C-alpha positions in Angstrom: -30.5 6.1 28.5 -28.6 6.2 25.2 -30.6 5.1 22.2 -31.0 1.4 21.7 -29.9 1.8 18.0 -26.5 3.3 18.9 -25.8 0.6 21.5 -26.9 -2.1 19.2 -24.6 -0.7 16.5 -21.7 -1.0 18.9 -22.7 -4.6 19.7 -22.8 -5.6 16.1 -19.4 -4.0 15.4 -18.0 -6.0 18.3 -19.4 -9.2 16.8 -17.9 -8.3 13.4 -14.4 -7.8 15.0 -14.5 -11.0 17.0 -16.3 -13.6 14.8 -16.3 -16.3 17.6 -18.8 -14.3 19.6 -22.2 -15.9 19.9 -24.0 -13.0 21.6 -23.7 -9.6 23.3 -25.9 -7.5 25.4 -25.8 -4.2 27.2 -27.8 -3.8 30.4 -28.2 -1.1 32.9 -26.9 -1.7 36.4 -30.6 -2.1 37.4 -30.8 -5.2 35.2 -32.9 -3.7 32.3 -31.7 -4.6 28.8 -30.5 -1.6 26.9 -29.8 -3.5 23.7 -29.1 -7.1 22.8 -27.8 -9.3 20.0 -28.2 -12.7 21.6 -29.9 -15.2 19.2 -31.2 -18.2 21.1 -30.6 -16.7 24.6 -33.2 -15.0 26.8 -31.7 -11.4 27.2 -33.7 -10.5 30.3 -32.5 -13.6 32.1 -28.8 -12.9 31.1 -29.2 -9.3 32.1 -30.5 -10.2 35.5 -27.7 -12.8 36.0 -25.2 -10.2 34.8 -26.3 -7.7 37.5 -26.1 -10.4 40.1 -22.6 -11.4 39.1 -21.7 -7.7 38.9 -22.6 -7.3 42.6 -20.6 -10.2 43.7 -17.6 -9.2 41.5 -17.7 -5.6 42.9 -17.7 -6.9 46.5 -14.9 -9.3 45.7 -12.7 -6.5 44.1 -13.5 -4.3 47.0 -12.8 -6.9 49.7 -9.5 -7.8 48.2 -8.3 -4.2 47.7 -8.3 -4.5 43.9 -10.2 -1.3 43.3 -13.3 -0.6 41.2 -14.8 -3.4 39.1 -13.6 -3.6 35.5 -14.4 -7.0 34.1 -15.4 -10.6 34.9 -14.5 -13.6 32.9 -16.2 -17.0 33.3 -15.1 -20.0 31.3 -17.4 -22.9 30.8 -17.0 -26.2 28.9 -18.5 -24.6 25.7 -17.2 -21.1 25.9 -16.8 -17.8 27.7 -19.0 -15.2 29.4 -17.3 -11.9 29.8 -18.8 -8.9 31.6 -17.3 -5.4 31.4 -18.0 -2.2 33.2 -19.6 0.2 30.7 -19.5 3.6 32.4 -21.3 4.3 35.6 -24.7 3.1 34.6 -24.3 0.0 32.4 -22.5 -3.3 31.8 -21.6 -5.2 28.7 -21.9 -9.0 28.6 -20.4 -11.0 25.8 -20.8 -14.7 25.0 -18.0 -16.4 23.0 -17.1 -19.9 21.7 -14.4 -21.9 23.5 -12.0 -21.4 20.5 -12.0 -17.6 20.8 -8.7 -15.8 21.2 -9.2 -14.7 24.9 -6.7 -11.8 24.5 -8.7 -10.4 21.6 -12.0 -11.0 23.4 -10.7 -9.0 26.4 -9.3 -6.2 24.3 -12.3 -5.7 22.1 -14.7 -6.1 25.0 -13.0 -3.4 27.0 -13.1 -1.0 24.0 -16.8 -1.7 23.3 -17.6 -1.4 27.0 -15.9 2.0 27.1 -17.9 3.2 24.0 -21.2 2.0 25.4 -20.3 3.7 28.7 -19.7 7.0 27.0 -23.0 6.8 25.2 -24.9 5.9 28.4 -23.1 8.4 30.6 -23.5 11.2 28.1 -27.2 10.5 27.9 -27.5 10.4 31.7 -25.6 13.7 32.1 -27.9 15.4 29.5 -31.0 14.1 31.3 -29.7 15.3 34.6 -28.9 18.7 33.1 -32.4 19.1 31.8 -33.8 18.1 35.1 -31.6 20.5 36.9 -32.7 23.4 34.7 -36.3 22.5 35.2 -35.8 22.5 39.0 -33.9 25.9 39.0 -36.4 27.7 36.7 -38.6 30.1 38.6 -42.0 28.7 39.1 -44.9 31.1 38.7 -47.6 30.7 41.2 -50.8 29.8 39.6 -53.1 32.7 39.3 -56.1 32.3 41.5 -59.3 32.7 39.7 -62.1 34.1 41.7 -65.7 33.7 41.0 -68.2 36.4 41.8 -70.3 35.5 44.7 -74.0 36.2 44.4 -76.3 36.8 47.2 -79.9 35.7 47.4 -82.5 38.0 48.8 -83.7 37.1 52.3 -87.4 36.9 53.1 -88.6 39.7 55.4 -89.0 38.8 59.1 -92.4 38.7 60.6 -92.8 39.9 64.2 -95.3 38.5 66.6 -97.0 40.8 69.1 -96.7 38.4 72.0 -93.7 36.7 73.1 -94.3 33.1 74.0 -91.6 32.9 76.5 -92.6 35.8 78.7 -96.2 34.7 79.1 -96.9 32.2 81.7 -100.2 30.8 82.9 -100.4 29.7 86.5 
């Protein structure tokens, strides 16, 4: 995945552009936190809930014929939670106060989601390319090392003059 520092830098720039944000985090579609700037919030819990909401939102968009998932906006009494698609492998979740300009929140969230998506997808493509090269490289068979076998001398046989099987006593 893309470096945490690069993603964190994008999150901080977003918070600077929209001062009413109270937190932001980027997570992989598997629920693992890539980077977070969420003071007072458990990032792992928010990432897990984000992925759950993402699954429902994707199914809702698909079932209603609205196409691929782009964003999800939840309004609570005290503010907003917005989730944005960030490329193929990540999502961006932003927390904002109730007094935020929602249009600005959506615009800046989309832009940041796109940037984070570019970072994550570029890193994933580079990793896949390295793996593909490793798979296509000719593999040398390991050279078999042989150890010299040593023989031990056998003891000479002793022969008996009478054969016990052929003699019978009646």
